[in-house]
C-alpha positions in Angstrom: -27.3 9.3 -14.8 -23.8 9.5 -13.0 -20.9 7.4 -14.2 -17.5 7.1 -12.9 -14.2 7.1 -15.0 -13.1 4.5 -13.5 -9.4 5.1 -14.0 -10.0 8.3 -12.8 -11.4 6.6 -9.4 -7.9 4.4 -9.2 -5.6 7.0 -9.6 -7.2 8.6 -6.7 -7.4 6.0 -5.1 -3.6 4.7 -5.8 -3.0 8.4 -3.2 -4.6 7.6 -1.1 -2.9 4.3 -0.3 0.9 5.9 -0.9 -0.7 8.2 1.9 -1.3 5.5 4.0 1.6 3.9 3.9 4.4 6.5 3.9 3.8 6.4 7.7 4.5 2.9 8.1 7.2 2.7 5.3 8.8 5.5 6.8 8.8 3.6 9.8 10.0 0.5 8.4 13.0 1.9 6.8 14.2 3.3 10.6 13.8 -0.2 11.4 15.7 -1.4 8.6 18.2 0.8 9.7 18.3 -0.3 13.4 18.7 -3.6 12.1 21.4 -3.0 10.0 22.9 -1.2 12.5 22.9 -4.4 14.8 23.3 -7.7 12.6 19.6 -8.4 13.4 18.0 -9.8 10.6 15.6 -7.3 8.0 14.9 -10.0 5.8 10.8 -9.6 8.0 11.6 -6.4 7.2 12.0 -6.6 3.7 9.1 -8.4 3.2 6.6 -5.8 4.8 8.1 -3.3 2.9 8.2 -4.2 -0.7 4.5 -5.5 0.7 3.0 -2.7 1.1 5.2 -1.0 -1.9 3.1 -3.4 -4.8 -0.7 -2.3 -3.1 -0.8 -0.1 -5.9 -0.7 -2.3 -8.6 -3.2 -5.4 -6.1 -4.5 -7.4 -9.0 -8.2 -6.3 -6.5 -7.1 -2.5 -7.8 -5.7 -2.7 -10.9 -9.0 -5.4 -11.8 -11.8 -2.4 -10.4 -14.5 -2.5 -12.1 -17.4 -0.3 -10.2 -16.2 1.9 -7.0 -17.8 0.3 -4.2 -15.2 -2.6 -5.3 -12.8 -0.2 -5.4 -13.2 1.5 -1.7 -13.3 -1.7 -0.5 -9.9 -2.1 -1.1 -7.8 -1.9 1.7 -5.7 -4.1 2.7 -5.0 -4.9 6.3 -1.7 -4.4 6.9 -2.8 -0.2 6.1 -4.7 -0.6 9.4 -1.5 -0.5 11.7 
């Protein structure tokens, strides 16, 4: 019988989440800078950036008990 080390699996999943969010955060950083330069409101940009940062501590990830639960956690925000 094969058992999955869920702690290790969660760390691997976090790496995948970080890799997927990196280009999104980079794009938001550019938008944030442009908004500052033009005096526009940055509230929504800051909110999206924080949402992306919070993914690695999301309860669905932290509380996953099986590999299937872990795989099921892929937030829509990462799909573009």
